[in-house]
N, C-alpha and C positions, 0 to 999 in steps of 0.2 A: 608662220613661219617666219623664220628670219633675215633678212635680205644682205644676199653678197654681196658683198664689194666689188668689182669689176672692175678692169683697168684696159682703155686701148693700147695700146703696144703700135705707136707712130714714126715710122722708119720712109726714111729719103733716105738711096743712094751713097758713100763714103760715109754717115753718119756715125758716130759712138756710142752704145751705148752704157750708162750705168743703175745696175741692178744691188739692191739693197733689200735683206729679206730678216728675219728673226725668228728667233725661236720660241716658243709658244708661253706668251706671257713673260716673254724677255729674260726668261731662263738662260743660266748658263749651260746650258745641255751641252755644248759643241763641245765643251772644254776638256778634251781626251785626246790624247795622239795619233790614236786607232783612228777617233771619228774626223780627225785633219786628214788622216792619209786615205780614209774610205772617198771623202769628198773629195778631193784633191785628183781620183781614179776617175768618180762620174762626172767631175764636171771636165776634163779631159775627154771622156769617151761621147761625153757632151756637143762638144763641140767638134770632135771630129766626125759623129753623123749629123749634126745638120750644119756643121761650115760657119762657125762662129771662133775666130780668133782671141785668146785671151790675152791682156793687154797686160791689165795688173790685176790684180786679187787683194783684198786683207782678212782674213781670218778672225772674227771675234770670238770670247765665250760663248754670246745669246745673240750674236747676228756674224752676216759678213756682209762683204764690197765683192762685185765684179765689176770691172771693166772690158768689156769686150768690143771689136767689130766683127758686127757677121755680113758677109761675103755675100749671099741670097740677096736677089732684090729685091724679095719680101718672104724675108727673114720669120721661120716660126717659135716666135719668142715663147710662145706659153709650152708648145714640143718641150724646147730648149731647158729651160726651167722646171719645167714638169721630170724630161728627164734626169737631173740634178736631184732633184724633193720627193720623188715618192720613190727611187728606190734606196734611196738615204734610212727615210721612211721607217719604210720595212724594214729597211738590214738593221736597221738599228732597235725599233719595235723587237723581232726573233730574236736577238741576244739581250734584250732587257727581260722578255720573258721567262730567259734561264737563269740570268743570275737579279736583277732588281725590277720582281715583277710586280711590286708595291708603286712602281714609279710608271710601270704602266696603263698599274690602275690612273693614278694622278693623273695622267696624263688620255685616257680616255674621255671624252665628252659627249654630253647629249648630241647630237645633231640635226633630232627631230624625234617626237614619239617613236620610244621604239627601237630608234636607233643612234647609233654610238660610234663614234669615231674615234683610232686614236693619232694626236693632236701633238707633232715633234714642229711643225714650225705655224708658227704665227697665222691667223687662218686669211688666205685673201692674197691677192699678188707682187705687195710690199714695196718697194719702190724704185719706178722706171726712170729714168734722166736720157733723153739724147742728146749727143754733145757734138757740134759740128764748127767749130773754132778749134787753133792749136790749140788757144789759151786757154780754154776750157776745158780739152783733153790732158795737158801741163796740169791745172788747174786739180783737177777730177785723182791725177796719179799722185802729186802730194800729197789729197785731203787723204786716200784711202791710206798712203804709208805712213800718215802722223797720225795714228785715230789707234795702235796702242804706246805714243807715244803721248797721246792727249788722256787717255786711262791709266797711264802710270804702270803701264805690261813692261814699260822696257825704255832706257833712255837714250839709244840708240833706233828709228827707223827699222837701220840693217839688225838689231838684234834680236826683233820679232821672228821667229823661225817662221812662222804660218802670213808671211806680203810674199810679195811680189820686191821689197825692198832693195835686196839684196842682188837679184840677177838685172836691176839695172845699176850697181857700183861694179858690179865684174862684168860686163855689157851694157857698151852707150843701146839707146835704145835704135838710133841710126839701123844699126847691123840687127839688132836681134827682128826689129819689122820691116824689113826695107821697102814691101811693097804695101803695106797702109800711108792712104795720106793723111799728112798732117806726122806722124809720125817719121815718117825717111828725114822730113826736114827738123828734128830737133834736137839741139842742142847734146854734145856728148857728153855732158851731166846736165843734172836736170836741177843744182844747187842755184 
């Protein structure tokens, strides 16, 4: 049986976490407006359910980045991510079963003898990085927001509709996240 990669999420109260996870084989499976809307809704629901504040995000055609601040002292990272990834994958599979059954077949892979699984997301937990300094949080926010520009999807970060860059332009981070450590002391502009 194939070894499944696991990740140990280490957390200290006051630390931020950056998550990155990709579509199966980095295919551009997210590149649809309705999928981005559904993903946004599930991220919001997971944040409320698990007490995670979303600090910054960017959705790309084949992956996404989330910068979060978990409020609990012992946050359930696996549950938070599962509340996003599992229902999203299930709803997309249900939609595609009606509209694109060939894609469902393509993304249904053997898991073990006699067992097959639909695979929207790349196997494994993705990338998780904890951030514990103001500089690291600022660098993460800048990296996330610059991702669409580096890929040539837009000229300015604020032009990409599936990113938090415009929210930072409209309202300085200090007012958006007054209770978060490091965020409350950020400058009014991220320039």
